[in-house]
C-alpha positions as semicolon CSV with decimal commas, in nm:
position;residue;x (nm);y (nm);z (nm)
1;X;4,434;-3,105;-6,184
2;X;4,778;-2,948;-6,235
3;X;4,941;-2,677;-6,015
4;X;4,905;-2,333;-6,139
5;X;5,200;-2,150;-6,269
6;X;5,381;-1,951;-5,989
7;X;5,577;-1,638;-5,997
8;X;5,965;-1,688;-5,942
9;X;5,944;-1,586;-5,584
10;X;5,655;-1,835;-5,528
11;X;5,432;-1,552;-5,361
12;X;5,165;-1,552;-5,645
13;X;4,989;-1,796;-5,887
14;X;4,917;-1,688;-6,231
15;X;4,587;-1,793;-6,372
16;X;4,473;-1,677;-6,714
17;X;4,743;-1,426;-6,701
18;X;4,630;-1,276;-6,381
19;X;4,829;-1,270;-6,071
20;X;4,685;-1,401;-5,744
21;X;4,841;-1,422;-5,397
22;X;4,936;-1,785;-5,323
23;X;4,822;-1,968;-5,015
24;X;5,078;-1,965;-4,742
25;X;5,308;-2,262;-4,815
26;X;5,394;-2,319;-4,442
27;X;5,035;-2,410;-4,349
28;X;5,021;-2,769;-4,250
29;X;4,852;-2,973;-4,527
30;X;4,570;-3,096;-4,304
31;X;4,489;-2,740;-4,184
32;X;4,528;-2,610;-4,544
33;X;4,271;-2,871;-4,668
34;X;4,040;-2,781;-4,385
35;X;4,057;-2,415;-4,455
36;X;3,980;-2,476;-4,833
37;X;3,679;-2,673;-4,728
38;X;3,550;-2,386;-4,513
39;X;3,618;-2,131;-4,803
40;X;3,437;-2,361;-5,052
41;X;3,117;-2,365;-4,797
42;X;3,136;-2,005;-4,764
43;X;3,149;-1,956;-5,135
44;X;2,834;-2,165;-5,184
45;X;2,673;-1,953;-4,919
46;X;2,752;-1,649;-5,120
47;X;2,566;-1,803;-5,412
48;X;2,282;-1,912;-5,189
49;X;2,239;-1,561;-5,036
50;X;2,305;-1,351;-5,327
51;X;2,091;-1,030;-5,315
52;X;1,970;-1,101;-4,952
53;X;2,061;-0,943;-4,615
54;X;2,261;-1,242;-4,544
55;X;2,500;-1,198;-4,837
56;X;2,733;-0,963;-4,635
57;X;2,786;-1,238;-4,347
58;X;2,846;-1,496;-4,633
59;X;3,122;-1,268;-4,800
60;X;3,261;-1,199;-4,455
61;X;3,316;-1,584;-4,413
62;X;3,490;-1,597;-4,744
63;X;3,726;-1,320;-4,635
64;X;3,796;-1,484;-4,303
65;X;3,892;-1,815;-4,483
66;X;4,101;-1,632;-4,736
67;X;4,286;-1,429;-4,462
68;X;4,355;-1,768;-4,273
69;X;4,505;-1,919;-4,587
70;X;4,727;-1,611;-4,633
71;X;4,558;-1,509;-4,955
72;X;4,438;-1,187;-4,810
73;X;4,531;-0,939;-4,542
74;X;4,905;-0,894;-4,432
75;X;5,107;-1,078;-4,689
76;X;5,238;-1,396;-4,528
77;X;5,603;-1,308;-4,632
78;X;5,577;-0,996;-4,428
79;X;5,465;-1,198;-4,106
80;X;5,678;-1,358;-3,852
81;X;5,658;-1,724;-3,807
82;X;5,451;-1,676;-3,491
83;X;5,217;-1,442;-3,666
84;X;5,170;-1,676;-3,952
85;X;5,103;-1,972;-3,731
86;X;4,845;-1,771;-3,531
87;X;4,676;-1,672;-3,858
88;X;4,621;-2,018;-3,970
89;X;4,536;-2,168;-3,644
90;X;4,267;-1,903;-3,563
91;X;3,916;-2,034;-3,549
92;X;3,742;-1,972;-3,887
93;X;3,365;-2,034;-3,853
94;X;3,177;-2,270;-4,089
95;X;2,841;-2,155;-4,235
96;X;2,532;-2,267;-4,033
97;X;2,490;-2,561;-4,281
98;X;2,809;-2,742;-4,269
99;X;2,903;-2,925;-4,590
């Protein structure tokens, strides 16, 4: 799989003509891979819980993983190095059924 196009400043990726905030490039590779696994697990939970009372918790899990990756919340380029590190090192829960 090839890398998506990035804006010249590196802050966004462009997919199908739409701009999305890029993952914080300073996250260590191992941690970024772990956070992506957590994100995918939560996305599976959203599909599984769609239309139930549990859906909100699943969507909150997706949000937490996206914030840890720097894709949501305060933009990573507006955070200090210490704030960025604290964000990606924060505990992000897995769904009950860990994949």
